[in-house]
Legacy VTK file of the C-alpha trace (Angstrom):
# vtk DataFile Version 3.0
C-alpha trace
ASCII
DATASET POLYDATA
POINTS 79 float
0.107 -0.548 -0.028
0.860 3.501 -1.143
1.089 5.779 2.676
-1.256 8.770 2.122
-2.343 11.344 5.468
-5.313 12.545 5.150
-4.408 15.775 4.798
-3.224 14.310 1.252
-6.513 11.938 1.211
-9.090 15.762 1.758
-6.910 17.878 -0.233
-6.845 15.040 -3.482
-11.518 14.904 -2.507
-11.554 18.717 -2.305
-9.855 19.222 -5.850
-11.429 16.241 -7.730
-14.580 17.208 -6.233
-13.969 21.203 -7.216
-12.214 20.350 -10.822
-16.322 17.753 -11.506
-18.052 20.806 -10.894
-15.756 23.323 -12.850
-15.768 21.586 -16.178
-19.985 20.429 -15.431
-20.267 24.559 -15.284
-18.357 24.810 -17.954
-20.063 22.079 -19.949
-23.424 23.547 -19.247
-22.479 27.372 -20.055
-21.336 26.214 -23.830
-25.021 24.154 -24.544
-26.587 27.212 -23.629
-24.678 30.022 -25.467
-24.928 27.376 -28.473
-28.622 26.849 -27.979
-29.104 30.577 -27.672
-27.625 31.241 -30.859
-29.186 28.812 -32.599
-32.769 30.330 -31.370
-31.151 33.757 -32.552
-30.349 32.494 -36.269
-33.631 33.787 -37.807
-34.404 36.683 -35.934
-34.590 39.851 -37.242
-35.965 43.475 -36.100
-37.572 44.937 -38.387
-35.531 48.759 -39.273
-39.049 49.950 -39.639
-40.890 49.505 -36.940
-39.127 47.025 -34.885
-40.788 44.634 -34.871
-38.860 40.924 -34.170
-39.762 38.370 -36.729
-38.524 34.787 -37.745
-37.507 34.244 -41.232
-35.724 30.909 -42.079
-35.825 31.751 -45.913
-32.738 32.491 -47.230
-33.368 35.170 -49.279
-30.975 38.338 -49.119
-34.145 40.987 -48.642
-36.966 39.280 -45.142
-40.375 41.107 -45.675
-42.018 42.396 -42.211
-45.707 40.624 -41.795
-46.142 44.097 -39.947
-45.438 46.001 -42.497
-44.200 45.051 -44.925
-40.610 46.948 -45.097
-38.218 44.767 -47.352
-35.600 43.884 -44.636
-31.219 43.144 -44.940
-29.619 39.442 -42.685
-27.351 41.223 -40.471
-25.493 39.073 -37.485
-26.791 39.566 -34.579
-24.726 41.536 -32.226
-23.647 40.627 -29.243
-22.935 42.794 -26.409
LINES 1 80
79 0 1 2 3 4 5 6 7 8 9 10 11 12 13 14 15 16 17 18 19 20 21 22 23 24 25 26 27 28 29 30 31 32 33 34 35 36 37 38 39 40 41 42 43 44 45 46 47 48 49 50 51 52 53 54 55 56 57 58 59 60 61 62 63 64 65 66 67 68 69 70 71 72 73 74 75 76 77 78
């Protein structure tokens, strides 16, 4: 057997648990950002009436369902 003190065992246990919690936090943050990016992928805000609508078509101009204005597709800005 390998002789290990009680202090070293407690330290190893705490380090492993903190590493596990940190890795779970990283995975959840990454997946949340990915889902958020997918949700806003086709969201467009009208430049005339500020109405937000979803348009999954791949045309360069999207027509606003409220005011019928043509809107260019832009990447959503992230703050």
